[in-house]
LUMPA-11305 format. One line per field, with one value per atom (N, C-alpha, C, O): residue number from 1; atom name; x, y, z. Coordinates in nm, 3 decimals. Atoms other than C-alpha are relative to their C-alpha. Layout:
BEGIN
i <- [NUM|...]
at <- [CA|...]
u <- [X|...]
v <- [Y|...]
w <- [Z|...]
REM end
This chain:
BEGIN
i <- [1|1|1|1|2|2|2|2|3|3|3|3|4|4|4|4|5|5|5|5|6|6|6|6|7|7|7|7|8|8|8|8|9|9|9|9|10|10|10|10|11|11|11|11|12|12|12|12|13|13|13|13|14|14|14|14|15|15|15|15|16|16|16|16|17|17|17|17|18|18|18|18|19|19|19|19|20|20|20|20|21|21|21|21|22|22|22|22|23|23|23|23|24|24|24|24|25|25|25|25|26|26|26|26|27|27|27|27|28|28|28|28|29|29|29|29|30|30|30|30|31|31|31|31|32|32|32|32|33|33|33|33|34|34|34|34|35|35|35|35|36|36|36|36|37|37|37|37|38|38|38|38|39|39|39|39|40|40|40|40|41|41|41|41|42|42|42|42|43|43|43|43|44|44|44|44|45|45|45|45|46|46|46|46|47|47|47|47|48|48|48|48|49|49|49|49|50|50|50|50|51|51|51|51|52|52|52|52|53|53|53|53|54|54|54|54|55|55|55|55|56|56|56|56|57|57|57|57|58|58|58|58|59|59|59|59|60|60|60|60|61|61|61|61|62|62|62|62|63|63|63|63|64|64|64|64|65|65|65|65|66|66|66|66|67|67|67|67|68|68|68|68|69|69|69|69|70|70|70|70|71|71|71|71|72|72|72|72|73|73|73|73|74|74|74|74|75|75|75|75|76|76|76|76|77|77|77|77|78|78|78|78|79|79|79|79|80|80|80|80|81|81|81|81|82|82|82|82|83|83|83|83|84|84|84|84|85|85|85|85|86|86|86|86|87|87|87|87|88|88|88|88|89|89|89|89|90|90|90|90|91|91|91|91|92|92|92|92|93|93|93|93|94|94|94|94|95|95|95|95|96|96|96|96|97|97|97|97|98|98|98|98|99|99|99|99|100|100|100|100|101|101|101|101|102|102|102|102|103|103|103|103|104|104|104|104|105|105|105|105|106|106|106|106|107|107|107|107|108|108|108|108|109|109|109|109|110|110|110|110|111|111|111|111|112|112|112|112|113|113|113|113|114|114|114|114|115|115|115|115|116|116|116|116|117|117|117|117|118|118|118|118|119|119|119|119|120|120|120|120|121|121|121|121|122|122|122|122|123|123|123|123|124|124|124|124|125|125|125|125|126|126|126|126|127|127|127|127|128|128|128|128|129|129|129|129|130|130|130|130|131|131|131|131|132|132|132|132|133|133|133|133|134|134|134|134|135|135|135|135|136|136|136|136|137|137|137|137|138|138|138|138|139|139|139|139|140|140|140|140|141|141|141|141|142|142|142|142|143|143|143|143|144|144|144|144|145|145|145|145|146|146|146|146]
at <- [N|CA|C|O|N|CA|C|O|N|CA|C|O|N|CA|C|O|N|CA|C|O|N|CA|C|O|N|CA|C|O|N|CA|C|O|N|CA|C|O|N|CA|C|O|N|CA|C|O|N|CA|C|O|N|CA|C|O|N|CA|C|O|N|CA|C|O|N|CA|C|O|N|CA|C|O|N|CA|C|O|N|CA|C|O|N|CA|C|O|N|CA|C|O|N|CA|C|O|N|CA|C|O|N|CA|C|O|N|CA|C|O|N|CA|C|O|N|CA|C|O|N|CA|C|O|N|CA|C|O|N|CA|C|O|N|CA|C|O|N|CA|C|O|N|CA|C|O|N|CA|C|O|N|CA|C|O|N|CA|C|O|N|CA|C|O|N|CA|C|O|N|CA|C|O|N|CA|C|O|N|CA|C|O|N|CA|C|O|N|CA|C|O|N|CA|C|O|N|CA|C|O|N|CA|C|O|N|CA|C|O|N|CA|C|O|N|CA|C|O|N|CA|C|O|N|CA|C|O|N|CA|C|O|N|CA|C|O|N|CA|C|O|N|CA|C|O|N|CA|C|O|N|CA|C|O|N|CA|C|O|N|CA|C|O|N|CA|C|O|N|CA|C|O|N|CA|C|O|N|CA|C|O|N|CA|C|O|N|CA|C|O|N|CA|C|O|N|CA|C|O|N|CA|C|O|N|CA|C|O|N|CA|C|O|N|CA|C|O|N|CA|C|O|N|CA|C|O|N|CA|C|O|N|CA|C|O|N|CA|C|O|N|CA|C|O|N|CA|C|O|N|CA|C|O|N|CA|C|O|N|CA|C|O|N|CA|C|O|N|CA|C|O|N|CA|C|O|N|CA|C|O|N|CA|C|O|N|CA|C|O|N|CA|C|O|N|CA|C|O|N|CA|C|O|N|CA|C|O|N|CA|C|O|N|CA|C|O|N|CA|C|O|N|CA|C|O|N|CA|C|O|N|CA|C|O|N|CA|C|O|N|CA|C|O|N|CA|C|O|N|CA|C|O|N|CA|C|O|N|CA|C|O|N|CA|C|O|N|CA|C|O|N|CA|C|O|N|CA|C|O|N|CA|C|O|N|CA|C|O|N|CA|C|O|N|CA|C|O|N|CA|C|O|N|CA|C|O|N|CA|C|O|N|CA|C|O|N|CA|C|O|N|CA|C|O|N|CA|C|O|N|CA|C|O|N|CA|C|O|N|CA|C|O|N|CA|C|O|N|CA|C|O|N|CA|C|O|N|CA|C|O|N|CA|C|O|N|CA|C|O|N|CA|C|O|N|CA|C|O|N|CA|C|O|N|CA|C|O|N|CA|C|O|N|CA|C|O|N|CA|C|O|N|CA|C|O|N|CA|C|O|N|CA|C|O|N|CA|C|O|N|CA|C|O|N|CA|C|O|N|CA|C|O|N|CA|C|O|N|CA|C|O|N|CA|C|O|N|CA|C|O|N|CA|C|O]
u <- [0.083|0.000|0.089|0.181|-0.074|0.139|-0.081|-0.197|0.073|0.046|-0.024|0.051|0.027|-0.116|0.114|0.149|-0.111|0.168|0.121|0.125|-0.110|0.498|0.083|0.159|-0.078|0.649|-0.063|0.000|0.065|0.397|0.068|0.084|-0.071|0.578|0.133|0.172|-0.124|0.900|-0.028|0.050|0.037|0.728|-0.028|0.010|0.027|0.608|0.133|0.153|-0.134|0.964|0.074|0.125|-0.074|1.117|-0.061|0.013|0.060|0.864|0.004|0.010|-0.002|0.866|0.135|0.196|-0.127|1.176|0.115|0.205|-0.105|1.398|0.010|0.120|0.001|1.296|0.037|0.107|-0.027|1.313|0.150|0.196|-0.143|1.679|0.090|0.211|-0.075|1.791|0.091|0.165|-0.076|1.957|-0.083|-0.041|0.093|1.667|-0.112|-0.222|0.094|1.494|-0.077|-0.199|0.067|1.422|-0.097|-0.198|0.086|1.269|-0.115|-0.230|0.102|1.081|-0.067|-0.181|0.056|1.026|-0.140|-0.221|0.140|0.709|-0.102|-0.213|0.099|0.542|-0.022|-0.113|0.019|0.580|-0.107|-0.141|0.100|0.321|-0.141|-0.158|0.137|-0.056|-0.030|0.043|0.031|-0.221|-0.020|0.004|0.015|-0.301|0.107|0.093|-0.107|0.019|0.078|0.092|-0.068|0.216|0.142|0.162|-0.137|0.594|0.028|0.019|-0.023|0.679|0.141|0.190|-0.126|1.009|-0.026|0.010|0.043|0.879|0.114|0.095|-0.113|1.225|0.045|0.101|-0.037|1.281|-0.124|-0.115|0.128|0.916|-0.032|-0.068|0.023|0.875|-0.119|-0.129|0.115|0.550|-0.038|-0.061|0.042|0.464|-0.113|-0.111|0.117|0.134|-0.019|-0.023|0.024|0.080|0.129|0.224|-0.121|0.332|0.060|0.182|-0.056|0.368|0.075|0.188|-0.062|0.439|0.126|0.225|-0.115|0.674|0.117|0.232|-0.104|0.865|0.071|0.194|-0.055|0.914|0.081|0.184|-0.072|1.020|0.132|0.232|-0.122|1.276|0.101|0.217|-0.094|1.429|0.058|0.178|-0.050|1.450|0.098|0.201|-0.087|1.605|0.131|0.238|-0.123|1.854|0.094|0.216|-0.080|1.968|0.074|0.170|-0.063|2.058|0.130|0.210|-0.116|2.325|0.122|0.109|-0.123|2.687|0.036|0.070|-0.015|2.727|-0.091|-0.121|0.098|2.494|0.006|0.003|-0.003|2.512|-0.108|-0.112|0.105|2.211|0.013|0.025|0.000|2.221|-0.130|-0.168|0.129|1.892|0.004|0.065|0.013|1.819|-0.152|-0.216|0.141|1.474|-0.034|0.045|0.052|1.271|-0.117|-0.133|0.113|0.960|-0.119|-0.135|0.123|0.635|-0.113|-0.107|0.123|0.295|-0.109|-0.142|0.106|0.023|-0.135|-0.155|0.136|-0.344|-0.087|-0.135|0.081|-0.533|0.068|0.175|-0.057|-0.479|0.078|0.106|-0.081|-0.287|0.113|0.106|-0.114|0.045|0.069|0.045|-0.084|0.282|0.139|0.155|-0.137|0.657|0.095|0.055|-0.109|0.987|0.119|0.141|-0.135|1.318|0.094|0.062|-0.100|1.628|0.099|0.145|-0.077|1.838|0.124|0.118|-0.116|2.187|0.037|0.046|-0.032|2.275|0.123|0.148|-0.119|2.590|0.003|-0.012|-0.006|2.616|0.042|0.045|-0.036|2.727|-0.090|-0.106|0.087|2.492|0.087|0.200|-0.069|2.593|0.034|0.126|-0.028|2.577|0.107|0.136|-0.110|2.854|-0.043|0.043|0.046|2.637|0.021|0.011|-0.018|2.705|-0.098|-0.156|0.086|2.505|0.029|0.058|-0.001|2.528|-0.120|-0.136|0.113|2.207|-0.039|-0.010|0.063|2.042|-0.148|-0.189|0.143|1.671|-0.079|-0.026|0.092|1.367|-0.113|-0.170|0.119|1.106|-0.114|-0.103|0.125|0.761|-0.091|-0.132|0.075|0.564|-0.134|-0.153|0.132|0.203|-0.011|0.020|0.013|0.133|-0.145|-0.222|0.130|-0.181|0.013|0.085|0.004|-0.238|-0.100|-0.214|0.084|-0.376|-0.005|0.057|0.002|-0.454|0.135|0.163|-0.135|-0.099|0.106|0.226|-0.091|0.054|0.004|-0.074|-0.017|0.168|0.056|0.147|-0.040|0.208|0.017|-0.048|-0.007|0.320|-0.127|-0.165|0.110|0.021|0.054|0.007|-0.066|0.240|0.141|0.164|-0.136|0.611|0.050|0.059|-0.039|0.731|0.143|0.174|-0.141|1.101|0.026|0.005|-0.025|1.196|0.152|0.213|-0.143|1.550|0.020|-0.039|-0.033|1.691|0.127|0.141|-0.128|2.039|0.046|0.037|-0.048|2.182|0.130|0.137|-0.126|2.543|0.029|0.036|-0.023|2.612|0.141|0.168|-0.141|2.989|0.044|0.009|-0.039|3.147|0.079|0.166|-0.070|3.264|0.134|0.142|-0.136|3.639|0.027|0.116|-0.026|3.621|-0.059|-0.110|0.057|3.510|-0.076|-0.053|0.077|3.265|-0.010|0.012|0.015|3.205|-0.143|-0.235|0.129|2.914|-0.031|0.060|0.035|2.722|0.077|0.110|-0.075|2.904|0.142|0.202|-0.137|3.240|0.009|0.119|0.001|3.136|0.017|0.018]
v <- [-0.118|0.000|0.121|0.131|-0.127|0.341|0.106|0.131|-0.100|0.611|0.123|0.150|-0.122|0.932|0.096|0.164|-0.087|1.123|-0.088|-0.146|0.089|0.933|0.034|-0.052|-0.038|1.126|-0.050|-0.041|0.041|0.984|-0.121|-0.129|0.116|0.650|0.040|-0.014|-0.051|0.836|0.068|0.053|-0.067|1.044|-0.102|-0.081|0.104|0.729|-0.056|-0.069|0.054|0.587|0.101|0.063|-0.097|0.908|0.027|0.039|-0.036|0.981|-0.116|-0.093|0.114|0.630|-0.066|-0.066|0.076|0.432|0.096|0.060|-0.097|0.745|0.029|0.029|-0.028|0.825|-0.124|-0.115|0.124|0.460|-0.028|-0.076|0.033|0.431|0.121|0.113|-0.125|0.787|0.005|0.103|-0.009|0.706|0.059|0.058|-0.045|0.860|-0.105|-0.074|0.111|0.525|-0.016|-0.033|0.015|0.500|0.109|0.086|-0.114|0.845|0.007|0.030|-0.012|0.843|-0.126|-0.124|0.131|0.476|-0.025|-0.052|0.030|0.428|0.096|0.053|-0.099|0.746|-0.024|0.037|0.030|0.604|-0.106|-0.139|0.105|0.338|0.057|0.150|-0.033|0.369|-0.044|-0.128|0.037|0.341|-0.152|-0.204|0.143|-0.022|-0.072|-0.191|0.057|-0.079|-0.108|-0.105|0.115|-0.399|-0.009|0.010|0.030|-0.469|-0.141|-0.173|0.141|-0.839|-0.039|0.004|0.069|-1.030|-0.149|-0.196|0.140|-1.392|-0.090|-0.170|0.089|-1.559|0.017|-0.076|-0.026|-1.397|-0.006|0.029|0.008|-1.455|0.135|0.142|-0.138|-1.073|0.055|0.043|-0.072|-0.886|0.110|0.086|-0.117|-0.535|0.069|0.081|-0.068|-0.354|0.133|0.145|-0.137|0.018|0.071|0.007|-0.077|0.296|-0.020|-0.025|0.015|0.250|-0.133|-0.138|0.131|-0.120|-0.009|-0.070|-0.006|-0.062|0.078|0.035|-0.077|0.204|-0.086|-0.092|0.086|-0.035|-0.115|-0.156|0.108|-0.311|0.047|-0.025|-0.061|-0.085|0.015|-0.022|-0.021|0.006|-0.135|-0.148|0.129|-0.358|-0.061|-0.116|0.060|-0.469|0.080|0.020|-0.080|-0.175|-0.029|-0.031|0.024|-0.249|-0.134|-0.155|0.132|-0.607|0.003|-0.091|-0.007|-0.488|0.071|0.178|-0.068|-0.409|0.098|0.214|-0.086|-0.279|-0.054|-0.173|0.037|-0.282|0.093|0.215|-0.077|-0.164|-0.057|-0.177|0.042|-0.174|0.086|0.208|-0.067|-0.088|-0.034|-0.151|0.020|-0.039|0.044|0.145|-0.035|-0.033|-0.006|-0.109|-0.007|0.078|-0.088|-0.104|0.078|-0.142|0.077|0.198|-0.062|-0.075|0.015|-0.062|-0.023|0.062|0.003|0.074|0.002|-0.014|0.077|0.047|-0.081|0.242|-0.044|-0.076|0.034|0.163|0.096|0.060|-0.098|0.480|0.047|0.106|-0.043|0.540|-0.112|-0.104|0.109|0.215|-0.023|0.016|0.033|0.095|-0.122|-0.156|0.112|-0.202|0.020|0.078|-0.017|-0.212|-0.094|-0.176|0.081|-0.374|0.090|0.190|-0.059|-0.265|-0.118|-0.213|0.107|-0.481|0.044|0.158|-0.033|-0.497|-0.092|-0.211|0.078|-0.606|0.050|0.170|-0.035|-0.614|-0.079|-0.193|0.062|-0.687|0.047|0.166|-0.045|-0.684|-0.106|-0.226|0.090|-0.830|0.041|0.159|-0.019|-0.869|0.007|-0.041|-0.010|-0.794|-0.131|-0.141|0.138|-1.165|-0.072|-0.189|0.061|-1.228|-0.064|-0.096|0.058|-1.369|0.104|0.225|-0.090|-1.225|-0.039|-0.148|0.030|-1.202|0.089|0.208|-0.067|-1.110|-0.055|-0.176|0.051|-1.123|0.090|0.209|-0.068|-1.025|-0.030|-0.146|0.018|-0.966|0.094|0.181|-0.085|-0.808|0.044|-0.038|-0.050|-0.587|0.000|0.063|-0.002|-0.652|0.101|0.079|-0.110|-0.332|0.022|0.007|-0.050|-0.224|0.137|0.154|-0.135|0.148|0.045|-0.008|-0.061|0.353|0.152|0.203|-0.149|0.724|0.037|-0.008|-0.049|0.893|0.153|0.215|-0.148|1.252|0.057|0.174|-0.041|1.265|-0.043|-0.037|0.045|1.136|-0.150|-0.219|0.145|0.790|-0.063|-0.010|0.074|0.536|-0.148|-0.198|0.146|0.174|-0.061|-0.029|0.077|-0.052|-0.134|-0.188|0.125|-0.360|0.002|0.048|0.005|-0.414|-0.141|-0.168|0.138|-0.781|-0.024|-0.004|0.024|-0.871|-0.146|-0.234|0.139|-1.182|-0.017|0.051|0.025|-1.315|-0.098|-0.206|0.081|-1.450|-0.081|-0.193|0.068|-1.540|0.044|0.161|-0.032|-1.560|-0.075|-0.196|0.057|-1.621|0.039|0.158|-0.032|-1.647|-0.025|-0.042|0.014|-1.687|0.120|0.233|-0.112|-1.479|0.106|0.073|-0.110|-1.138|0.025|0.029|-0.022|-1.075|0.150|0.182|-0.143|-0.693|0.060|-0.012|-0.072|-0.425|0.117|0.161|-0.120|-0.138|0.094|0.055|-0.096|0.173|-0.004|-0.041|-0.003|0.208|0.145|0.227|-0.136|0.521|0.042|0.160|-0.032|0.501|0.046|0.121|-0.032|0.534|0.140|0.194|-0.127|0.859|0.115|0.231]
w <- [-0.006|0.004|-0.004|0.077|0.004|-0.094|0.075|0.042|-0.075|0.158|-0.086|-0.179|0.073|0.033|0.014|-0.083|-0.030|0.192|0.031|0.140|-0.024|0.157|0.121|0.166|-0.115|0.449|0.129|0.235|-0.124|0.697|0.056|0.178|-0.050|0.721|0.065|0.168|-0.061|0.786|0.132|0.226|-0.124|1.053|0.113|0.228|-0.097|1.227|0.053|0.174|-0.037|1.225|0.091|0.196|-0.074|1.350|0.136|0.234|-0.126|1.622|0.100|0.221|-0.092|1.766|0.011|0.118|-0.006|1.674|0.030|0.106|-0.028|1.675|0.147|0.203|-0.142|2.029|0.081|0.182|-0.070|2.134|0.015|0.118|0.003|2.039|0.029|0.004|-0.011|2.129|0.122|0.135|-0.119|2.459|0.117|0.233|-0.103|2.644|0.021|0.067|0.003|2.628|0.131|0.130|-0.128|3.003|0.030|0.095|-0.024|3.008|-0.096|-0.056|0.102|2.682|-0.045|-0.092|0.046|2.605|0.034|-0.055|-0.036|2.807|-0.063|-0.094|0.057|2.668|-0.143|-0.200|0.143|2.316|-0.019|-0.133|0.010|2.394|0.027|0.106|-0.030|2.383|0.145|0.199|-0.139|2.729|0.021|0.129|-0.006|2.649|-0.082|-0.111|0.082|2.448|0.074|0.196|-0.055|2.498|-0.060|-0.180|0.043|2.483|0.040|0.159|-0.028|2.454|-0.046|-0.150|0.037|2.454|0.033|0.141|-0.028|2.424|0.047|0.139|-0.036|2.446|0.144|0.203|-0.138|2.787|0.093|0.210|-0.073|2.900|0.065|0.183|-0.049|2.932|-0.072|-0.194|0.058|2.876|0.095|0.214|-0.080|2.996|-0.076|-0.198|0.063|2.935|0.061|0.184|-0.042|2.955|0.043|0.088|-0.031|3.014|0.136|0.147|-0.134|3.391|0.013|0.061|-0.009|3.367|-0.087|-0.048|0.092|3.071|0.066|0.057|-0.071|3.271|0.105|0.108|-0.104|3.565|-0.059|-0.003|0.065|3.326|-0.059|-0.051|0.054|3.154|0.109|0.091|-0.109|3.487|0.047|0.071|-0.045|3.591|-0.099|-0.060|0.103|3.263|-0.008|-0.022|0.010|3.253|0.122|0.108|-0.118|3.610|-0.004|0.070|0.012|3.508|-0.083|-0.076|0.087|3.257|0.060|0.120|-0.031|3.331|-0.112|-0.090|0.120|2.974|-0.108|-0.111|0.099|2.679|-0.117|-0.098|0.122|2.319|-0.093|-0.119|0.093|2.083|-0.124|-0.117|0.131|1.714|-0.068|-0.077|0.062|1.536|-0.145|-0.178|0.143|1.163|-0.035|-0.018|0.031|1.050|-0.120|-0.213|0.108|0.825|-0.064|-0.045|0.067|0.619|0.094|0.189|-0.074|0.759|-0.098|-0.198|0.078|0.608|0.071|0.186|-0.058|0.671|-0.047|-0.164|0.033|0.686|0.082|0.190|-0.074|0.792|0.123|0.121|-0.131|1.161|0.069|0.189|-0.055|1.209|-0.098|-0.215|0.086|1.075|0.060|0.176|-0.047|1.107|-0.058|-0.165|0.047|1.072|0.070|0.153|-0.056|1.164|0.026|-0.042|-0.019|1.311|0.024|0.095|-0.012|1.286|0.103|0.100|-0.119|1.604|0.010|-0.018|-0.044|1.699|0.141|0.166|-0.139|2.069|0.050|0.012|-0.058|2.262|0.147|0.174|-0.139|2.638|0.100|0.071|-0.113|2.971|0.117|0.147|-0.111|3.262|0.129|0.130|-0.127|3.621|0.064|0.144|-0.054|3.702|-0.082|-0.058|0.080|3.443|-0.133|-0.216|0.124|3.162|-0.113|-0.090|0.109|2.817|-0.113|-0.114|0.113|2.498|-0.121|-0.108|0.126|2.133|-0.073|-0.086|0.075|1.936|-0.118|-0.120|0.114|1.611|0.010|0.023|-0.027|1.641|-0.089|-0.158|0.077|1.481|0.097|0.170|-0.067|1.643|-0.100|-0.205|0.078|1.494|0.069|0.182|-0.062|1.559|-0.060|-0.181|0.046|1.536|0.063|0.181|-0.042|1.562|-0.009|-0.090|0.007|1.627|0.010|0.097|-0.009|1.560|0.110|0.110|-0.108|1.872|-0.004|-0.090|-0.009|1.968|0.034|0.007|-0.038|2.100|-0.103|-0.075|0.106|1.775|-0.006|0.059|0.014|1.676|0.122|0.186|-0.120|1.954|-0.036|-0.128|0.016|1.975|0.062|0.175|-0.049|2.008|0.051|0.151|-0.037|2.027|-0.056|-0.168|0.041|2.009|0.044|0.164|-0.031|1.990|-0.051|-0.169|0.029|2.003|-0.034|0.050|0.045|1.804|-0.018|-0.100|0.012|1.850|-0.114|-0.118|0.115|1.525|0.022|-0.028|-0.028|1.653|0.139|0.174|-0.135|2.005|0.026|0.005|-0.035|2.112|0.146|0.177|-0.142|2.488|0.041|0.160|-0.030|2.461|0.086|0.054|-0.086|2.741|-0.080|-0.161|0.065|2.620|0.064|0.187|-0.054|2.662|0.025|0.104|-0.009|2.633|0.122|0.208|-0.111|2.877|-0.056|-0.168|0.037|2.865|0.117|0.231|-0.107|3.061|0.054|-0.019|-0.063|3.300|0.037|0.042|-0.046|3.409|0.120|0.134|-0.122|3.742|-0.032|0.045|0.037|3.557|-0.064|-0.074|0.065|3.384|0.096|0.054]
REM end
């Protein structure tokens, strides 16, 4: 489907995914979801519903990491009136405070809804395509070191 305004798909990507990956994730991430929006990570048995639960989940997940790097690549967005669907391709590398490590390649499967406050995530599902848990030999900085 070709949108009437080709920039609308770009606006959805910028307003949601751009903010999601901006480094202000913990502050802005929850506000990017509709009030009944859901964020799922099935492989980790994680599901959060609504901005408050998502905020608490983000804090819990962030506190588990010693260091974490995420690279995101936008995919296509299909618009259908006041709803849309899209994908984002993700690569993550990190070490948890308990010593476990991970490198993964994943896909976010997204559904969006236009609201009075702009576009919001209706659902965001994280699908892991590849996972390597080999211990990382390098080191990373933490917020405490800054």
